[in-house]
Structures are given as structure tokens and as C-alpha cells.
C-alpha positions, 0 to 999 in steps of 0.5 A: 499500500501507498499513498497513491490516489486511488490505493483505497481501491486495493481490497476490492481486487484483492477480493477477486484475486482470492478467488482466482481471478486476475484482476485488470484495473485500469490505471492511467499513463500520465497520472501521478508519477507515471510517464505519459502526461500528454495523454492525461488530459482531455476527453479522449483520454479514455480511448488512449487508456483503452489501448493500454489496457487491450495491450496488457489483455494481449500481454497476459498469456506470456505471464507465468501461471496466468489463468487467461481464461479467469480474467476480471475487470473492475472500474470505477469512474473514468476506469468504467469507461475504459473497461467498458470500451475494452470489454467491446473490443475484446473477449478476453474478459470473463467478467466485469463490474462497473461502479460509477462510470463515466457514461453519456456522448462525448459532447455531453461530457464536455458540456458537463465538464465545462459547467462543472468549471464554472457552476455559475456559467449560464447555459447560453451558447454564447457562453464559453464552454472550456471542455467543449473548446478543448474537445474541438482542439483535441479532435482537430489535432488528430489530423484525421477525421473523427468519427465521434458517434462510432467511437462511443461505447454506450451506442454499441452496448448491444454488441457487449457479450462479458457479464 
């Protein structure tokens, strides 16, 4: 145990590991002391973090004594969104639990986080929405078309097979 934010979750994965599961719990590059700070900002971050989780799941067969048929994911808040994205992208996870997950379409999230930063802001279209503007910049910075609707996990729940 250490003082890292989020370490208070430790009893949850320990419960599952005692039952024989491998527990994948998303953590984030660029947070705390890890590398990758450029990925830690913005509403596109969950896609980058999902790539990390998928890479980890792909690497599990190379881990000695890993029961890759008994992998469980647990995600809270942003980790819930990352977990949901991973579940839609792979069948390597036996079961998952999402707690207080981030949800909603990316533009709704941007609007919410804009309002969250300034609770006194008016709702009018003429009022600056910092998270919305940041999202527009992030998408423009990709240098390629971005089909946000195709990337919204809640639009694809019919393909979810993991309990």
C-alpha cells in the first residue's frame, strides 16, 4: 500500500484475486508519477487508456501461471468507461464490474465538465465552454476525421457479451 490516489481501492481487486481471478483495473499513463502526461488531459483520454488495457490483455498469455481464462475487470469512474470500451473490443475478459462509471456522449461530457468548472456559468450558446473548446482542439489535432458517434461505447451495448 502507498499513498497513491486510488490505492484505497486495493481491497476490491484483492477480493477477486483471492477467488482466483486475474484482476485488470485500469490505471492511467500520465497520472501521478507515470510517463505519458500528454495523454492525461482531455476527453479523448479514455481511448488511449483503453489501448493500454488491450495491450495488457494481449500480453497476459506470456505471464507465467496466468489463467487467461479467468480475467476479470473492475472499473470505477473513468475506469468504468475504459473497462466498457475494452469489453466491446475484446472477448478476453470473463466478467466485469463497473462502479459509478463515466457515461454519456463525448459532447455531453464536455458540456458537463465545462459547467462543472464554473457552476455559475450561464447555459447560453454564447457562453464559453472550456471543455467543449478543448475537445474541438483535441479532435482537430488528430489530423484525421474523427467519427465520435462510432466511438461512443454506449451506442454499441448490443455487442457486449461479457457479464
